Each structure stands twice: as C-alpha cells, then as structure tokens.
LOMITOR-592187 format. One record per residue (C-alpha): residue in three letters; z, y, x. Coordinates in steps of 0.02 Angstrom, whole numbers, padded with zeros to 5 digits, always signed. Layout:
<rs>
ALAZYX/...
</rs>
This chain:
<rs>
MET+02495+05465+02913/SER+02619+05400+02787/GLN+02794+05469+02802/GLY+02853+05329+02687/ALA+02800+05193+02809/TRP+02886+05281+02954/GLU+03046+05300+02854/LYS+03043+05115+02812/LEU+03023+05073+02996/ALA+03167+05190+03040/GLN+03279+05099+02916/VAL+03236+04928+02988/ALA+03247+04978+03172/VAL+03415+04929+03248/GLU+03482+05091+03323/GLY+03634+05002+03393/ALA+03521+04894+03501/GLU+03456+05044+03600/HIS+03532+05050+03773/ASP+03617+05218+03747/SER+03674+05194+03567/ARG+03847+05251+03512/GLU+03879+05073+03455/ARG+03876+05017+03637/LEU+04001+05145+03702/PRO+04068+05143+03834/HIS+03903+05107+03920/PRO+03925+04995+04073/GLN+03823+05061+04218/CYS+03811+05040+04406/LEU+03917+05159+04507/GLU+03813+05266+04624/GLY+03800+05181+04793/THR+03822+05005+04722/ARG+03691+04872+04684/VAL+03572+04966+04801/VAL+03471+04817+04864/LEU+03457+04738+04691/LEU+03407+04899+04605/ASP+03280+04945+04739/HIS+03201+04773+04717/ILE+03190+04797+04528/TYR+03122+04974+04542/GLY+02991+04915+04667/THR+02933+04781+04545/LEU+02929+04905+04401/ASP+02816+05018+04505/ASP+02691+04878+04540/LYS+02526+04917+04452/SER+02437+04757+04503/LYS+02491+04648+04356/ASN+02610+04637+04209/ARG+02778+04558+04247/LEU+02922+04476+04154/ILE+03070+04515+04268/TRP+03211+04393+04232/LEU+03383+04440+04298/HIS+03510+04304+04267/GLY+03685+04257+04321/THR+03855+04200+04260/ALA+03967+04298+04141/GLY+04044+04456+04208/VAL+03934+04488+04360/GLY+03862+04651+04290/LYS+03697+04607+04207/SER+03716+04735+04067/ALA+03768+04871+04189/VAL+03609+04840+04290/ALA+03503+04838+04131/PHE+03577+05004+04072/THR+03556+05083+04244/VAL+03373+05029+04254/ALA+03341+05093+04077/GLU+03416+05262+04119/ARG+03311+05273+04278/MET+03150+05233+04183/ARG+03194+05359+04048/SER+03213+05494+04180/LEU+03036+05464+04245/LYS+02887+05548+04161/VAL+02727+05452+04132/THR+02634+05603+04203/GLU+02691+05768+04275/GLU+02601+05859+04134/THR+02706+05785+03995/ASN+02884+05827+03942/LEU+02900+05695+03807/GLU+02820+05533+03864/LYS+02933+05433+03980/ARG+02910+05268+04069/LEU+03047+05186+03966/ALA+02948+05120+03818/GLY+03091+05031+03729/THR+03256+04938+03743/PHE+03346+04803+03646/PHE+03522+04749+03696/PHE+03570+04589+03604/SER+03751+04562+03554/ARG+03842+04423+03460/LYS+03965+04555+03401/HIS+03840+04633+03280/THR+03740+04546+03142/ASN+03576+04638+03171/ARG+03587+04625+03361/ARG+03608+04436+03375/THR+03439+04394+03300/THR+03254+04429+03334/ALA+03226+04478+03151/CYS+03205+04664+03188/PHE+03166+04651+03374/PHE+02984+04706+03371/ALA+03014+04834+03233/THR+03148+04914+03343/LEU+03033+04920+03495/ALA+02890+04988+03389/TYR+03000+05129+03325/GLN+03052+05177+03502/LEU+02875+05161+03571/ALA+02802+05273+03435/SER+02944+05399+03459/ASN+02903+05407+03644/PHE+02714+05408+03620/PRO+02673+05505+03459/SER+02490+05458+03478/VAL+02527+05278+03424/LYS+02632+05326+03272/THR+02477+05327+03162/HIS+02433+05149+03213/VAL+02611+05087+03182/ASN+02614+05166+03009/LYS+02443+05095+02968/ALA+02502+04920+03014/ILE+02653+04937+02900/LEU+02548+05006+02755/GLU+02421+04866+02772/LYS+02554+04730+02789/PRO+02722+04787+02717/ALA+02794+04612+02741/LEU+02794+04644+02929/LEU+02964+04727+02909/HIS+03040+04580+02818/PRO+03178+04503+02927/ASN+03116+04327+02888/GLY+02934+04368+02925/SER+02828+04290+03061/LEU+02887+04343+03232/ARG+02711+04315+03300/LYS+02634+04433+03171/GLN+02768+04563+03208/MET+02729+04551+03394/GLU+02543+04572+03366/GLU+02549+04714+03239/LEU+02703+04811+03295/PHE+02699+04783+03484/SER+02530+04732+03555/ARG+02420+04830+03436/PRO+02507+04999+03468/LEU+02511+04968+03656/ARG+02323+04937+03659/GLN+02297+05116+03600/LEU+02378+05176+03762/LYS+02273+05078+03887/TYR+02144+05214+03919/SER+02265+05362+03923/LEU+02382+05269+04042/ARG+02249+05196+04157/ASN+02302+05304+04305/CYS+02488+05309+04265/PRO+02634+05205+04330/PRO+02681+05055+04222/LEU+02786+05068+04065/ALA+02950+04972+04058/PHE+03044+04881+03921/VAL+03225+04827+03951/ILE+03296+04679+03853/ASP+03478+04634+03886/ALA+03580+04477+03851/LEU+03451+04354+03785/ASP+03591+04225+03773/GLU+03678+04335+03644/CYS+03537+04298+03522/THR+03630+04164+03426/GLU+03675+04109+03251/PRO+03853+04155+03201/LEU+03981+04029+03142/ASP+03989+04033+02952/GLN+04168+04084+02918/SER+04159+04036+02735/THR+04111+03854+02768/ILE+04187+03836+02942/GLU+04025+03748+02993/PRO+03966+03763+03173/PHE+03811+03868+03198/ASP+03641+03786+03222/GLU+03629+03799+03411/ASN+03456+03722+03413/LYS+03388+03852+03292/SER+03448+03993+03406/GLU+03371+03912+03559/VAL+03204+03886+03470/GLU+03206+04067+03409/LEU+03236+04132+03584/ALA+03105+04018+03662/GLU+02979+04085+03537/LEU+03024+04264+03582/ILE+03002+04230+03768/SER+02835+04146+03736/LEU+02775+04292+03630/LEU+02826+04420+03761/ALA+02726+04321+03889/GLN+02579+04315+03770/ALA+02583+04503+03754/LEU+02593+04524+03943/ARG+02437+04416+03964/ASP+02336+04527+03847/PRO+02200+04610+03956/ASP+02184+04754+03832/LEU+02362+04816+03861/PRO+02408+04947+03989/VAL+02510+04884+04137/ILE+02687+04853+04073/HIS+02840+04765+04139/ILE+02982+04688+04038/LEU+03153+04669+04118/VAL+03259+04538+04030/THR+03436+04484+04073/SER+03533+04330+04023/ARG+03661+04205+04078/SER+03590+04058+04176/GLU+03579+03943+04026/ALA+03476+03784+04039/TYR+03374+03819+03881/ILE+03325+03991+03945/HIS+03273+03915+04112/GLU+03167+03792+04014/ALA+03084+03931+03913/MET+03047+04030+04070/GLN+02968+03878+04153/GLN+02842+03849+04013/GLU+02663+03841+04075/ASP+02611+04000+03983/VAL+02765+04097+04041/SER+02806+04045+04219/PRO+02660+04135+04308/LEU+02722+04302+04240/VAL+02905+04279+04285/CYS+02982+04376+04429/GLU+03151+04291+04443/ILE+03312+04364+04513/PRO+03404+04287+04610/VAL+03258+04287+04730/LYS+03247+04240+04913/ILE+03170+04371+05027/SER+03131+04377+05211/GLY+03140+04527+05325/GLN+03142+04546+05513/GLY+03152+04358+05532/VAL+03306+04341+05423/ALA+03302+04256+05253/ALA+03413+04333+05119/THR+03442+04318+04933/ILE+03445+04462+04810/SER+03564+04418+04670/LEU+03703+04483+04558/ASP+03840+04398+04658/GLY+03782+04403+04839/ALA+03887+04452+04990/ASP+03844+04637+04967/VAL+03941+04636+04803/ASP+04107+04626+04897/GLU+04081+04804+04959/ASP+04021+04860+04787/ILE+04182+04795+04707/HIS+04282+04887+04839/LEU+04188+05049+04802/PHE+04213+05025+04615/LEU+04401+05006+04635/GLN+04413+05156+04751/HIS+04315+05262+04628/SER+04422+05203+04481/PHE+04585+05243+04569/ARG+04521+05416+04618/LYS+04477+05449+04436/LEU+04652+05394+04387/GLN+04730+05509+04515/SER+04623+05656+04458/ARG+04698+05635+04284/ILE+04874+05597+04347/PRO+04898+05690+04513/THR+05067+05607+04544/PHE+04989+05434+04545/PRO+04995+05368+04725/GLN+04835+05287+04787/PRO+04853+05100+04826/THR+04863+05053+05008/LYS+04716+04977+05100/VAL+04799+04807+05092/GLN+04830+04821+04904/LEU+04651+04877+04873/GLU+04581+04734+04975/ARG+04692+04610+04883/LEU+04626+04667+04714/ALA+04445+04669+04775/ASN+04466+04496+04850/ARG+04540+04424+04691/ALA+04396+04496+04588/GLY+04284+04371+04675/ARG+04119+04466+04654/ARG+04148+04477+04466/PHE+04137+04656+04405/ILE+04216+04605+04240/VAL+04373+04550+04335/ALA+04383+04715+04431/SER+04349+04814+04273/THR+04481+04719+04174/MET+04607+04746+04314/MET+04578+04934+04303/LYS+04590+04936+04113/PHE+04756+04845+04127/ILE+04822+04968+04257/ASP+04757+05123+04168/ASP+04787+05081+03984/ARG+04852+05259+03948/HIS+05006+05188+03864/ASN+05109+05131+04013/ASP+05153+05200+04183/PRO+04998+05160+04290/TYR+05101+05136+04448/ASN+05210+05006+04362/ARG+05053+04923+04295/LEU+04976+04921+04469/GLU+05131+04834+04537/LEU+05123+04709+04394/MET+04937+04678+04421/LEU+04967+04648+04607/LYS+05098+04517+04560/LEU+04980+04438+04434/ALA+04839+04439+04562/ASN+04947+04339+04683/ASP+04922+04189+04570/LEU+04733+04210+04565/LEU+04626+04121+04691/PRO+04483+04225+04766/GLY+04333+04203+04655/THR+04436+04130+04513/GLU+04363+04123+04339/VAL+04400+04275+04231/TYR+04493+04159+04112/LYS+04637+04151+04236/LEU+04653+04339+04231/TYR+04653+04335+04041/ASP+04794+04207+04050/ARG+04896+04324+04159/ILE+04866+04472+04043/LEU+04920+04371+03890/SER+05076+04318+03983/THR+05131+04501+03994/CYS+05129+04520+03804/ALA+05292+04512+03706/ASP+05229+04359+03611/PRO+05083+04276+03705/ALA+05047+04155+03561/GLN+05032+04294+03434/ALA+04929+04397+03555/TYR+04811+04250+03582/LEU+04793+04225+03393/HIS+04753+04408+03362/LEU+04632+04412+03508/SER+04547+04256+03436/ILE+04531+04340+03266/VAL+04450+04497+03339/ALA+04328+04391+03441/ALA+04286+04276+03294/LEU+04241+04411+03168/ALA+04057+04407+03123/ASP+04058+04598+03128/PRO+04197+04706+03204/LEU+04325+04776+03083/PRO+04443+04926+03093/MET+04628+04897+03125/SER+04674+04932+02943/GLN+04553+04799+02878/ILE+04611+04671+03007/SER+04790+04700+02949/LYS+04738+04679+02767/LEU+04638+04522+02806/LEU+04777+04439+02905/GLY+04910+04500+02785/SER+04836+04393+02647/ALA+04872+04241+02756/GLY+05045+04300+02809/GLN+04989+04356+02982/GLY+04965+04543+02951/ARG+05128+04608+03022/ASP+05128+04705+03184/VAL+04939+04692+03207/GLU+04930+04862+03290/ARG+05081+04828+03400/VAL+05003+04666+03461/LEU+04827+04731+03488/VAL+04881+04883+03590/GLN+04955+04761+03716/LEU+04779+04694+03740/ARG+04692+04859+03779/SER+04628+04792+03944/VAL+04519+04664+03854/ILE+04484+04746+03685/ASP+04438+04921+03634/VAL+04570+04986+03512/PRO+04513+05158+03449/THR+04645+05289+03415/ASP+04557+05316+03248/ASN+04608+05168+03140/SER+04449+05184+03036/LEU+04341+05134+03186/PRO+04311+04950+03227/VAL+04410+04854+03356/ASN+04296+04769+03482/ILE+04309+04650+03628/TYR+04250+04730+03790/HIS+04153+04581+03856/SER+04076+04421+03788/SER+04182+04320+03911/VAL+04332+04359+03800/ARG+04247+04269+03656/ASP+04207+04124+03771/TYR+04389+04120+03828/VAL+04460+04101+03652/SER+04319+03989+03588/GLN+04410+03835+03657/ARG+04598+03823+03670/SER+04580+03725+03832/ASN+04515+03883+03918/CYS+04691+03957+03906/SER+04824+03875+04015/LEU+04973+03953+03926/PRO+05078+03818+03841/GLN+05122+03935+03697/VAL+04945+03926+03624/LYS+04933+03737+03606/ASN+04969+03735+03420/ILE+04886+03899+03370/THR+04792+03897+03205/SER+04603+03904+03223/PRO+04547+04085+03196/HIS+04401+04026+03089/SER+04517+03925+02977/LEU+04633+04075+02962/LEU+04488+04192+02922/ALA+04421+04072+02790/LEU+04595+04059+02712/SER+04617+04247+02716/SER+04448+04273+02634/LEU+04492+04152+02494/HIS+04657+04243+02461/LEU+04565+04410+02449/MET+04435+04345+02325/
</rs>
C-alpha cells in the first residue's frame, strides 16, 4: 500500500463537506421528539435490504432539510455494520454541498471525498483505493472525468465489500443540498454564473449515482439526497435510468384507511415548531434564570407565525437570544414584529423586520449583501479592509453585530463571518425581495466588491 497515494487523497478530500465538520458548526439537527414520522420513514427505507435506493428528500428553503440529513447521518454513524466490529459503521460517507465554500459548491472532489471516508470506515478497501490512484493519478484532478472518478473511487472500492457485507444491513451515504452545487458569480468580471453548466453538472452526478446503484456487484447501499424542489432536479430525477431507483419524499402513504403525506412541511410540523420553541426558551432560562418564560399565548403566536418553517423559528430565537441585548426586551420586540407577519409568511418578511430594527437599515442591508456575496467567507478584519478601500469600511463590526440573528459573527475576529442559512443569500440576491424603502438605491454588492478589489490591487 502506498502511503503517498493515501496522503494525496487526504489532501483532495473536502473535510468541510463531512456532515460533522467544524466548518459546518453549528450543526443543525432535529430536536428529539420532532420529525418522528419523517425520520421513521427514512430509517425504514435505509433498513430495506431488497434493493438499492436513491432517497430524495426535497422541499422549500428553511423547512429543515439539512437538519434531517445531519440527524440521519448521525443515526447511521451510531449503528455498527455487525456486532463484532467496533470500527465499521453503516454510515459510509457524507457530502454536504454549500455555495458558501469554493470546494463544496462543485462535484470536482465529490467522489474523492466519499472514497476517503469509505476507506477510513472500511480499512479493507484502502488498498484498492490507493491502487486506483497509483494506476491513474489524474483521477484526483478537479477537472477530471466525473464518470471515471465514480467508477474507480466509488464503485470499484464498494465491490470489494459485497461478499463481506452479504448478511449485513445496508450502508448509507448522505448527500445534502444538491441545489447548492452551483457556479459562483465572478466578482472580478461581474458576469452572471453559467446556470446551465451547474445544472448539467448536477444532472450528471445524479445519473452517475443511479448508475452505481444499478451495479449488481455492489453490496446493498442507499443514498439519501436532499435539495430544494427545483425544476431541473425534478427533471434529473425523472430520467429513465434514474426514476426506478428514486424513493421520493414528500410521499403519500395509507394506513388504517386514511391517506396521509409524509413531508417536511406537513401538519405534524406545527407541533414540532412548538416543541422547538419551548426547548429553546428553556435553554435560555437555564442560562439566565431571571428570564421569564413566554406565556402560552405568546408561544403559540410565535409558532403560528413561523408557518412550518424551522428557519423562521430558529431566526426568531437567534434574534431574541443574541447574547448582546436583554432577551426579554428582544422577546417583546419580536412579538411586535411578528404581529406584522402573516401565518406561513415567507422568511423574507422576517428578514425585513429584523433589518428595520437596525440603526441604519440601508447600511445593514449593504453589509449583509456583502457577506452573502463573498465567494468564500472572510473574517471581520478582512471585510473591513475590503470595504474600506471603497469608502464603506467604517463601523463594519457595529453593523454586523446587529445582524447576529441571520449571520454568525465570531467573537474571534480572525474567524470568518458566515450567513446562517442560504435563504439569506436568496433574500439579498434581488433588491425586490426586501420591502424596505431605504434599500432601493443600494449599490450592488458585486459592483462594490469588484471596485474594492481593484483598489487593493
């Protein structure tokens, strides 16, 4: 076995794409007692040894897809392949796409990352992975053939496990946020990204995963993928070679003569949102004993306004408990803001309300746009330097701390500032998404970034 080949693979593998990576902190996950029906349905499918499955969980932004993906991955990692082993677990690999990070918004290192995790979990296939890399070093090139990478780094190692796993429960791979696999906007040219290229790249990935699942020489494996309900992903899933393998969620089920639908935003989510808010307020009170719990009416109002969107409920709690203001005052303010929200309103309306609480909503919107537009997240100090070259660097920290409910602002200024959820990027991507009159004449963040970059050259 060549240590050199393994080290090369380790360098190419995207550690930040693993479900439990530090890059993804804080990890969204399902609170115990929530998503019970949905999770039980997924776990039941993952236990099915009859045939390989591509489980596709899709829904709109903010309904908790990544939390479900993380929770499923953790569950599979806790399960041994056999009782006799301490190392080999049913979780064979994970890849969580993200537009926020250069190497997580492309398929370039997708199969290399899964191969590294698979070989780490099953040492018996490490030799075969290393051999493939030694025989074909170009496999690790980011512009190499995705089909060849799938065959040599994914299917070939898995074939070595078919005999040893013949009596074992299926392995599971978890792939989150397929829609986050996208070309970035080029900030130097201010040209829009090639949307078609991203869609073709993703369609190829889905087709290749289906091809691997059809391989009769592989052990039984299941792949859980999540995405928004985008038309081009629907089209890829409906391809003739893919569709027979797809187990789609939402899914209609029947039991005791009653038809029901398992989905991310069904009626059972109302109670889950309520439980989440109760749990969050108890955590707040455990840290601040003098904080009075909200009344039943107040709790129901917040849960109702969240409209089955976990991102809305989560953002509400981040606003209330931002650790910089009195949480009771923030609760009162959030209740007032929530009065203007219709039940089930888009999360954009909540972002409008949060911006309206800032000292200068226009400046807050501009800074939020900058953070969301960056090709890769930057620390506070570098954002200040970048904006300072274009005359916008003053008070960056003061402005960003007012937005702690929608962006992660580390206390360590050397760590990158990040948006909490991709819906924030969607919100600032078009000025029409924001109803505040103050933002009408805001400079485009991409124009400002391009100008700032030129000044720094």
